[in-house]
Structures are given as structure tokens and as C-alpha cells.
N, CA and C atoms as a LAMMPS dump frame, in Angstrom:
ITEM: TIMESTEP
0
ITEM: NUMBER OF ATOMS
258
ITEM: BOX BOUNDS ff ff ff
-5.0000000000000000e+02 5.0000000000000000e+02
-5.0000000000000000e+02 5.0000000000000000e+02
-5.0000000000000000e+02 5.0000000000000000e+02
ITEM: ATOMS id mol type element x y z
1 1 1 N -63.935 466.588 183.684
2 1 2 C -63.121 466.112 182.493
3 1 3 C -63.033 467.42 181.593
4 2 1 N -61.992 467.794 181.126
5 2 2 C -61.665 468.687 180.201
6 2 3 C -60.718 468.289 179.396
7 3 1 N -60.725 468.453 177.866
8 3 2 C -59.596 468.17 176.84
9 3 3 C -60.07 469.357 175.68
10 4 1 N -58.882 469.329 175.118
11 4 2 C -58.579 470.309 173.689
12 4 3 C -57.632 469.378 172.904
13 5 1 N -58.187 469.68 171.761
14 5 2 C -57.513 469.404 170.582
15 5 3 C -56.251 470.298 170.435
16 6 1 N -55.069 469.614 169.617
17 6 2 C -53.764 470.682 169.158
18 6 3 C -53.072 469.807 168.203
19 7 1 N -52.308 470.752 167.649
20 7 2 C -51.625 470.098 166.417
21 7 3 C -50.024 470.343 167.074
22 8 1 N -49.227 469.169 166.799
23 8 2 C -47.81 469.453 167.025
24 8 3 C -47.313 470.362 165.833
25 9 1 N -46.633 471.466 166.595
26 9 2 C -46.086 472.195 165.426
27 9 3 C -44.353 472.313 165.482
28 10 1 N -43.745 471.492 166.358
29 10 2 C -42.159 471.219 166.275
30 10 3 C -41.693 470.337 165.345
31 11 1 N -40.432 470.446 164.936
32 11 2 C -39.777 469.592 163.846
33 11 3 C -39.905 468.08 164.185
34 12 1 N -39.913 467.724 165.707
35 12 2 C -39.603 466.359 165.977
36 12 3 C -40.656 465.743 166.666
37 13 1 N -41.712 466.349 167.004
38 13 2 C -43.132 465.995 167.284
39 13 3 C -42.886 465.643 168.948
40 14 1 N -43.348 464.588 169.552
41 14 2 C -43.253 464.381 170.831
42 14 3 C -42.445 463.276 171.144
43 15 1 N -41.045 463.255 171.226
44 15 2 C -40.056 462.632 171.129
45 15 3 C -38.784 463.045 172.383
46 16 1 N -38.361 462.067 172.902
47 16 2 C -37.249 462.148 174.152
48 16 3 C -37.448 463.191 174.628
49 17 1 N -36.494 464.549 174.482
50 17 2 C -36.582 465.532 175.474
51 17 3 C -37.806 466.285 175.399
52 18 1 N -38.401 466.535 174.232
53 18 2 C -39.703 467.192 174.012
54 18 3 C -40.623 466.169 174.956
55 19 1 N -40.815 465.129 174.847
56 19 2 C -41.516 464.049 175.505
57 19 3 C -41.264 464.484 177.208
58 20 1 N -40.051 464.575 177.432
59 20 2 C -39.554 464.554 178.895
60 20 3 C -40.326 466.211 179.407
61 21 1 N -40.176 467.127 178.659
62 21 2 C -40.844 468.31 178.76
63 21 3 C -42.317 468.156 179.102
64 22 1 N -42.646 467.614 178.586
65 22 2 C -44.289 467.432 178.328
66 22 3 C -44.634 466.814 179.871
67 23 1 N -43.926 465.772 180.082
68 23 2 C -44.233 464.978 181.494
69 23 3 C -43.958 465.717 182.582
70 24 1 N -42.928 466.591 182.926
71 24 2 C -42.287 467.48 183.924
72 24 3 C -43.532 468.557 184.233
73 25 1 N -44.167 468.741 182.948
74 25 2 C -45.415 469.965 183.152
75 25 3 C -46.531 469.131 183.631
76 26 1 N -46.88 468.072 182.934
77 26 2 C -47.932 467.395 183.547
78 26 3 C -47.891 466.62 184.78
79 27 1 N -46.663 466.36 185.292
80 27 2 C -46.964 465.645 186.721
81 27 3 C -47.017 466.862 187.664
82 28 1 N -47.184 468.183 187.657
83 28 2 C -47.266 468.921 188.387
84 28 3 C -49.013 469.232 188.818
85 29 1 N -49.526 468.603 187.816
86 29 2 C -50.812 468.78 188.254
87 29 3 C -51.343 467.314 188.921
88 30 1 N -52.552 467.487 189.756
89 30 2 C -52.985 466.458 190.503
90 30 3 C -54.012 465.829 189.732
91 31 1 N -54.415 466.378 188.646
92 31 2 C -55.279 465.477 187.425
93 31 3 C -54.669 464.279 186.672
94 32 1 N -55.707 463.313 186.591
95 32 2 C -54.899 462.492 185.786
96 32 3 C -54.852 462.86 184.23
97 33 1 N -53.927 463.082 183.474
98 33 2 C -53.462 463.358 182.249
99 33 3 C -53.435 462.243 181.424
100 34 1 N -54.024 462.474 179.984
101 34 2 C -54.338 461.59 178.686
102 34 3 C -54.216 462.528 177.691
103 35 1 N -53.147 461.708 176.564
104 35 2 C -53.087 461.997 175.265
105 35 3 C -53.678 461.155 174.457
106 36 1 N -54.693 461.59 173.535
107 36 2 C -55.406 460.961 172.531
108 36 3 C -54.993 460.88 171.39
109 37 1 N -54.265 460.052 170.353
110 37 2 C -53.911 459.904 169.02
111 37 3 C -54.58 458.866 168.562
112 38 1 N -55.157 459.042 167.208
113 38 2 C -55.822 457.868 166.555
114 38 3 C -56.741 457.129 167.528
115 39 1 N -57.468 457.799 168.193
116 39 2 C -58.426 456.788 169.042
117 39 3 C -57.718 456.256 170.286
118 40 1 N -56.579 456.126 170.344
119 40 2 C -55.904 455.279 171.317
120 40 3 C -55.587 456.548 172.491
121 41 1 N -55.583 456.021 173.836
122 41 2 C -55.183 456.968 174.734
123 41 3 C -53.956 456.236 175.412
124 42 1 N -53.477 457.112 175.725
125 42 2 C -52.105 457.058 176.717
126 42 3 C -51.607 458.018 178.003
127 43 1 N -51.15 457.346 178.755
128 43 2 C -50.852 458.209 179.936
129 43 3 C -49.834 459.233 179.721
130 44 1 N -50.338 460.322 180.084
131 44 2 C -49.906 461.707 179.74
132 44 3 C -48.666 461.853 180.876
133 45 1 N -48.658 461.262 181.712
134 45 2 C -47.493 461.156 182.706
135 45 3 C -46.536 460.107 182.505
136 46 1 N -46.321 459.518 181.76
137 46 2 C -45.869 458.394 181.537
138 46 3 C -44.762 458.598 180.443
139 47 1 N -43.43 458.483 180.293
140 47 2 C -42.462 458.79 179.091
141 47 3 C -42.789 457.451 178.191
142 48 1 N -42.989 456.226 178.76
143 48 2 C -43.314 455.144 177.773
144 48 3 C -44.481 455.401 177.317
145 49 1 N -45.419 455.757 177.539
146 49 2 C -46.762 456.117 177.238
147 49 3 C -46.764 457.07 176.106
148 50 1 N -45.929 457.85 176.447
149 50 2 C -45.96 459.515 175.286
150 50 3 C -45.155 458.797 174.308
151 51 1 N -44.09 458.316 174.297
152 51 2 C -42.94 457.611 173.311
153 51 3 C -43.803 456.292 172.475
154 52 1 N -44.517 455.748 173.108
155 52 2 C -45.449 454.851 172.354
156 52 3 C -46.102 455.306 171.216
157 53 1 N -46.695 456.615 171.626
158 53 2 C -47.587 457.121 170.777
159 53 3 C -47.38 457.393 169.18
160 54 1 N -46.044 457.789 169.021
161 54 2 C -45.299 457.899 167.902
162 54 3 C -46.098 458.996 167.153
163 55 1 N -46.23 460.317 168.075
164 55 2 C -46.61 461.592 167.566
165 55 3 C -45.787 462.366 166.812
166 56 1 N -45.886 462.875 165.719
167 56 2 C -44.836 463.634 164.883
168 56 3 C -45.709 465.111 164.22
169 57 1 N -44.858 465.913 164.036
170 57 2 C -45.024 467.13 163.316
171 57 3 C -46.391 466.93 162.469
172 58 1 N -47.416 467.822 162.652
173 58 2 C -48.344 468.188 162.199
174 58 3 C -49.598 467.066 162.523
175 59 1 N -49.428 465.885 163.214
176 59 2 C -50.348 465.063 164.1
177 59 3 C -51.234 465.719 164.812
178 60 1 N -52.487 465.54 165.034
179 60 2 C -53.423 466.23 166.094
180 60 3 C -53.572 465.077 167.149
181 61 1 N -53.313 466.08 168.356
182 61 2 C -53.515 465.233 169.471
183 61 3 C -54.674 465.542 170.187
184 62 1 N -55.158 464.841 171.376
185 62 2 C -56.086 465.432 172.017
186 62 3 C -55.435 465.522 173.701
187 63 1 N -55.475 466.437 174.625
188 63 2 C -55.083 466.607 175.813
189 63 3 C -56.228 466.398 176.51
190 64 1 N -56.311 465.378 177.392
191 64 2 C -57.555 465.387 178.464
192 64 3 C -57.05 465.276 179.847
193 65 1 N -57.643 465.819 180.859
194 65 2 C -57.405 465.818 182.214
195 65 3 C -58.701 465.709 183.025
196 66 1 N -58.452 465.005 183.976
197 66 2 C -59.789 464.502 184.696
198 66 3 C -58.991 464.935 186.207
199 67 1 N -59.736 465.771 186.997
200 67 2 C -59.626 465.82 188.306
201 67 3 C -59.881 467.389 188.735
202 68 1 N -59.114 467.584 189.937
203 68 2 C -59.516 469.128 190.547
204 68 3 C -58.835 470.281 189.98
205 69 1 N -58.011 469.984 189.268
206 69 2 C -57.058 471.181 188.394
207 69 3 C -57.1 470.801 186.828
208 70 1 N -58.05 470.515 186.249
209 70 2 C -58.241 469.887 184.894
210 70 3 C -57.84 470.955 183.998
211 71 1 N -59.069 472.128 184.36
212 71 2 C -58.74 473.249 183.373
213 71 3 C -57.255 473.578 183.424
214 72 1 N -56.831 473.803 184.385
215 72 2 C -55.5 474.359 184.434
216 72 3 C -54.313 473.357 183.91
217 73 1 N -54.615 472.299 183.869
218 73 2 C -53.645 471.33 183.296
219 73 3 C -54.032 471.464 181.812
220 74 1 N -54.804 471.253 181.372
221 74 2 C -55.253 471.144 179.73
222 74 3 C -54.568 472.417 179.087
223 75 1 N -54.973 473.614 179.93
224 75 2 C -54.583 474.852 179.636
225 75 3 C -53.012 475.072 179.281
226 76 1 N -52.083 474.517 180.539
227 76 2 C -50.917 474.512 180.381
228 76 3 C -50.351 473.706 179.14
229 77 1 N -50.845 472.583 179.176
230 77 2 C -50.281 471.455 178.262
231 77 3 C -50.477 471.951 176.866
232 78 1 N -51.592 472.529 176.657
233 78 2 C -51.753 472.833 174.904
234 78 3 C -50.827 474.199 174.654
235 79 1 N -50.924 474.814 175.769
236 79 2 C -50.059 476.201 175.393
237 79 3 C -48.419 475.68 175.071
238 80 1 N -48.076 474.787 176.039
239 80 2 C -46.791 474.5 175.536
240 80 3 C -46.442 473.624 174.31
241 81 1 N -47.674 473.136 173.848
242 81 2 C -47.615 472.492 172.425
243 81 3 C -47.786 473.642 171.438
244 82 1 N -48.854 474.657 171.613
245 82 2 C -48.611 475.752 170.742
246 82 3 C -47.669 476.837 170.588
247 83 1 N -46.76 476.8 171.641
248 83 2 C -45.536 477.612 171.821
249 83 3 C -44.456 476.816 171.059
250 84 1 N -44.83 475.46 170.613
251 84 2 C -43.519 474.772 170.079
252 84 3 C -42.647 474.181 170.977
253 85 1 N -42.765 474.3 172.534
254 85 2 C -41.884 473.846 173.358
255 85 3 C -41.832 472.359 173.781
256 86 1 N -42.988 471.915 173.085
257 86 2 C -43.006 470.489 173.141
258 86 3 C -43.125 469.799 171.645
């Protein structure tokens, strides 16, 4: 298991297009991907999971991956967020 905490910096958080971009990246990996916010765990490969999270600018989330490519998955997904692409 690998996880990393990251803060959302874009103006709209993880909603619609941004959530879709996150999921498109997440499904590239074999590992199970989870996003944690406020002690709740959401499926990082599910648009409904990500949208139901209600993550906005300034929120801290944890990206967790479990599987064969967990290191690469967490690194890629946190970098998307740090770059403001998600």
C-alpha cells in the first residue's frame, strides 16, 4: 500500500471534467485506487465515487493505491493534482 496527502489547488476542485481527468489517469493502473477525504474512502476509478466526495479547492485528500504499480499510481495522480490539472 502506498498513499500520499495532497491539497486541491484548482478553482473548482474534483468536479465533472476534473474528476473525469483524474479517473482517466487512475484507470491506467492495475492497482486499486482510493481517495480519502474526511475519513471516508472513495473508489478512485469511479466517477460517482469521486463526484460524491465533494472535494473543493483547499481540501486535503489522500490518494491511496494497493497493487503491483501502486508507487507509480500515487505519484502520477498526486502530480496531476499538484500541477492543477485536476
